[in-house]
N, C-alpha and C positions, 0 to 999 in steps of 0.2 A: 273175688270182690265181696267186701262186707255189705251187709244189708244197708248200713248207714251210708256207704259210698253210693250204692244204687239209688237210694232215696234222694241223696244230694244231687246226683246227676239228673234224675227225673225232674226235680224242681227247677234246676237250671235250664233244662230243655224246655220245660213248660213256659218259662219266662221269656226266653229269647227266640224260640222257634217261630212264633207267629210273624216276627219281623223279617224272617228269611223266606217264608212261604207265601206271605200275603203282601201284595203291592199296596193294598189299602192301609194295612197296619203300618207299613214303612212310610207311606205318604203322611199318615196322621202323625207319626213320630216327627218327621221333618217339619211339618207345619207347627205343631205344638212346641217343638224345641226352638223354633225361630221366634215365636211370639211370647213364650213363657220360659225364658232361659233360666231364671233363678229357680223356678219350680222344678224344671228338669234337672238342674244341678243337684237339688235336694234328693230327687228320686234316684239319679244315677249313683251318687255316692252312698246313699242309704242302702241300696241293693248291692252294688259291686264291691264297695269297700268292706261292708259287713261280711259279704261272701268271702273276701280275701282273709279276713280275720278268722272266719270259720275254717278255712283251709289251713291257716297258720296253726290254729288250735289242734287240728287233725294231725299235723306234722309233729307238733311238740308233745301231744298227750294221747293221740290215738282216737280222739272223739271230736265231732264237729261242734257240739254244744255241751257244756257242763253246768253244774248247779248255779254258778255265779256268773256265767257268760252274759246273760241279759240281752237277748237278741233285739227286743223292742227298744230299750233305751239306747243300745248301740246304734241301731238304725236311725233313731232320731238325732243322736249326737253327730253321726257321720253325715246325715243330711244337712245339718246346720254348718258343719265344718266344710262341706262341699260348696255351700253357698259362699262361704268366706274364700274358698279357693278360687271360685269363679270370679269373685270380685278382685282378688289379687292378680289373677291372670289378665284381666282387663287392664288393671292399673299398670302392671309391669310391661305388658305387650305394647301399650300406648306410650308409657312414660320413658322407658329405656331408649327406644328409637329417637324420641324427642331430645333426650339428654345427649345422645350420640350426635345429633345434628347440632346441638348447642356447642359440643366439643369439636365440631368441624367436619363431621362426616355428612356429606350432602345426600339428601333424599333417602335417609335411613327408614323413614316412616313408610314411604312408598315401596322401598325395596323389600321389606319384610312381607308385604302383601303381594309381591309380584312373582315373576317366574323364578324357578330355582337357579341359584348361582352361588358362587363362593361368598359374596358379600351377604347374601341372605342367611347362609349357614352361620356366619360369624355373628350376625345380629341376633339370630335365634339363640346362639350360645350365650351371648351377652345377657339376653333377657332371662335365660335359665339360671345363669350364675347369679344375677342380681336377685331374682325371686327366691332362689334356694338358699342364698346367703343371708338375706334379710328377713324373709317371711317364714321360710321352712322351719328354722329352729324354734320360733315362737309357736308355730302350728303344731310341731311334733311334741313340744313340752305340754301344750294345752291338751292334746290328744291323750298323752300319757296320764295327765291329771284326771281327765274325765273317765278314762279306762279304769284307773285305780278306784275312783269314786263309785263307779258302777259295781265293781267287785266288792267294795266295802258294804254296799247296800244289798249284797246277795243276788245281784242281777235283777232286782225288782224294779218295776216301773217307778217306784217311789224315788229312785235315783234322779229322775227328771224334776222332782219337786223338792228334793232335799238340798239345802244350801251346801255347796262344796267347801269342805274345810281346807282352804288353799294352803295355809301355813303348815298344817300338819302333813298334808300329802306331799308338799314340795320338799319338806325335810326328810320324808321317807323314800323319795325317789332314788333309784340307783343311778346316780350321776356318772359313775365310772362307765357304765354301759351306755347311758344316754349320750355322753360326750365321746367316749372312746370308740364306740361302734356306730351308733345311730347318726351322730353329727359328723364325726371325723372321717368315717369310712363310707357310709351310704350316700351322704350328700355329694361329695366330689366324685365318687366312683360310679354311682348309679344315677342319682337324681339330676346331676348336671347334664349328662348325655341323654338321659331319658326325656327330660323336658326340653332339650334342644330339638328333639324330634317332635315333641308336642307343638312347639311354636313354628315348626315348618309346615304344619298341617293347616288347612283352611280354618278360620275362626270357629265355624259351627261344629268342627270335629274335635276341638282342643279339650273341652271339658269332658267329653266322653272318653277320650284317650287317657286323660288324667285319672278319671274314675277307674278305668281298666287297670291302670298302674296301681290302684288301690289293692288289687288282688296280689300284686307283687309285694306291696307293702306288708300284707298279712304274712307272707312267707318270711320277709325280712324281720318282722316282729317275732316270729316263731324262733328264728335263729338267735335274735337278741335275748329272748327268754331263756334259751338254753345256756346263755353265757352268764346267767346269774350265779 
């Protein structure tokens, strides 16, 4: 094991171990998560999704952080994106069942929050398909734009204060990879089923599970980077 791998594992252990060995820490987490959901969304995605990108960088380049990675601006951006994801999950988890009731499926809103059954799985799948078809492409494109902007700013914190040159970056994006791999393959083959599981979980667990999936996203981004 490389020294960098050991340090990374040590940091991860230091972050998560208290919640497994201390009932007080876990109770604090549940209480704070229930009363400050958006703040916790920021923290979960800032930590877990950035961690996922670090793992992805380790896979693609052999290091967890390089000169232009910019861990601070990435954490801030991921935190803000995480708040947007939380908002989207609330909107789609409430709106899709209501639409299904509008289309004739009785009690869809109560079924998704009830006991496990075939109908609940189908509703969760419908929510996942709707969210990942409508929201995910915009989210993924925005993430790629901010990722590119941070790189252009050399990973500096000034990336958070410098206006993003949207036109220039959007014309520079590798749309062949973004469409051919990220949109066309990861959305239907991974995100549809992954977020079906997300919406089968209790509401207070969904954002955390989605943030954990951010680690998987880091690996997928590493694969996409190798396709350039």
